[in-house]
N, C-alpha and C positions, 0 to 999 in steps of 0.2 A: 504494500500500500504506500503510495506516495504521500509525503507530508501534506501537500495541498488538498488531498482527499479527506484529511482530518478536519478541514474547516467546517463542513456542515455539522459535525459532532460538537466542535467548539462553539459554534453559533447556537446550537440547540441548548447546550449547557449554559451558555451566557443568557439566553432568553429565559431559561427556567430559573435562573438565580439572580438576574439583574435587578429585579424589583422585589420589594417586600410584599408578601401576600397579606390579604385581609379577608375577613369573612364577617357575616352578621349573625348575632345571636340575640334573640329577643329584641330585635330592632336596633341594637347598638353595634357600631363598628368595632371590631376586635382586631387588633394588629397581631398577626402571627409572628413568631420569632424569625428574625432574618437569618439568612444563611451566609456562610463564608465559603469561598471556593479557593482551594490551593492548587497551584500548578507546580509540580515538582519535576525538575530535570537534573540530570547529571551534566557536569561540564562537557563541553564539546571536545573534539579530538585534540589531544595535547602532543607537543613535540617530544618524541621519545629518542631523539638522536644522541642525547648525552645522558646515560644512565645515572651519572653523578648529580645531575641537576635536580634539586629538591623542589623547585618552583617553576616548572616549564610553562612557556606560553602556548597559545593555540597554534596548530598547524594551519596552512591555508584552508584545508577541509574543515577544520574546527571554526575558522572565521566565517566560512560559508554557512556552517550550521548555526552559529550564533546569530547571523543575519537572518537566516531562515526562521529561527524561532521568533525573532522580532516581527517578521512579516506574518507569520502564522498567528501571533498574538495581537495583530493590528487592532482588532475590534474589542479586545478584552480590556475593560477599564481597571487596570491594576491600581490598587491603593498603596502597594508596597512591593519592593523587589529586594530579596535577601540573597546574599552570597557568602560563602566562606572566604577567608582572607588569603586566597591563592590567586596567582595571575590567571590561571585557566578558568576558574569560576567567575572571577570579576569580569574577564573578557567575554565570557558567555552571557553574563547578565547585562552587560553594558549597552548593547544595541537596543534591547527592550526597554531598559530603564531610561535611556536617552530619548527614545521615541515617545515615552509617557511623561517626560520631564520630571522624572523621579531620581533621587539619589539612591544608589545601591547601598543598602545597609548590611554591615558585616555581622555575622553570627558565628558562634563557635560550636555549640551543641544544640542543633535544631530540635532533636527529639525532646530535650529538656525544656524547650521554649514553646511547645505547641499550645499549651493553655494560655500563655501570655499572648501569642500571636492571634489566637481565636478571639480573645477578649479585645485586644487592641484593634483588630481589623474586622470586627463584626459587621457582616453584611457586605464585605468587600471581596476583592479578588487579589490574591497574593502569589507572586512568583518566588520560588525558592530554588536556588542553584546549589548543588552539592556534589557528592562523590558516589562512586559505585557502592561504597559500604555505609553511606549515611542516608541517602535519599530513601531507600526502602524503609529504614528505621523511622524516618520522619513520617512517611506515609502510614506505617503501622501505629505510631503514636497518635496520629490524628484519628485513625480508625478505632483505636483501642483494642486492637487484635494483631496477632502475628500473621499477616496475610502474604507479605512480600519478602523474598529473600534477596541477598546481595546481587547486584547487577554484574554480569560477566564483564571482565576488564575490557573486552573489545567492543562493548555495546555503549554507545553514547547517544542513543536515539530514543530511549524510553521517555514517555510523558505520562506521569501519574497525575490524575485529576481527582482530588478528594473534596467532596461536597460535605460540609459540616453544618448541621442545623440542630441547635440545642445539644442534646446528648446523643444524637444520631449522626452517623457518618456513612457515606458510601463512596466507592471509588471506581475508577476505570483506569486500566493500563493500556495505553496505545503504544504500538511498536512499529513505527514507520521504517522504511528501508534506509540503509546507510546513504550518506551524502558522499559524492566524489567530485573531483575537480571538473568533470564534464557536466555535472548537474547544477545548472544555474538557477537561482531563485527567481521565479516570475515576478514581474512588477506588480501585477494584480492577481490575487488569489480568486478562484471562482466562487 
């Protein structure tokens, strides 16, 4: 599945969560609890040419993927963008943060911060960029269950979308095809 084919799913999720629901009971308007949507991604492809480098930057393919995420998230009204403090995660988050005129906020242990993030961004959309061994843990913490395992080291394409409403949460894992130098990001997604 190409990344641009994910747009209808993202649009549907956005439409379902963009506004707060309300209902009437005994003639009075009752506001239902708003939901928060988390978009969790691993950093894009990193430069592996120097095994001694502790903080490698993105490869050209990784830069393509970072820009692709930004294009894919074009219609998502993010209220926050989070990244760990590594070049590869910051560079992955930056195109999306810049397009939304947001600063990328640095975090250390996302799984420990999920309750704070839910309270702080209630009703919003939040992008979290992390690592193969941290993003599944953040998704699990948001869900309150051990659903996802560590991401394969060669996989930089998973997109976890976790919808949190009150004490309930549900998720979807999208796994688009890898990006390569010949795969250019379209200017307009369908």
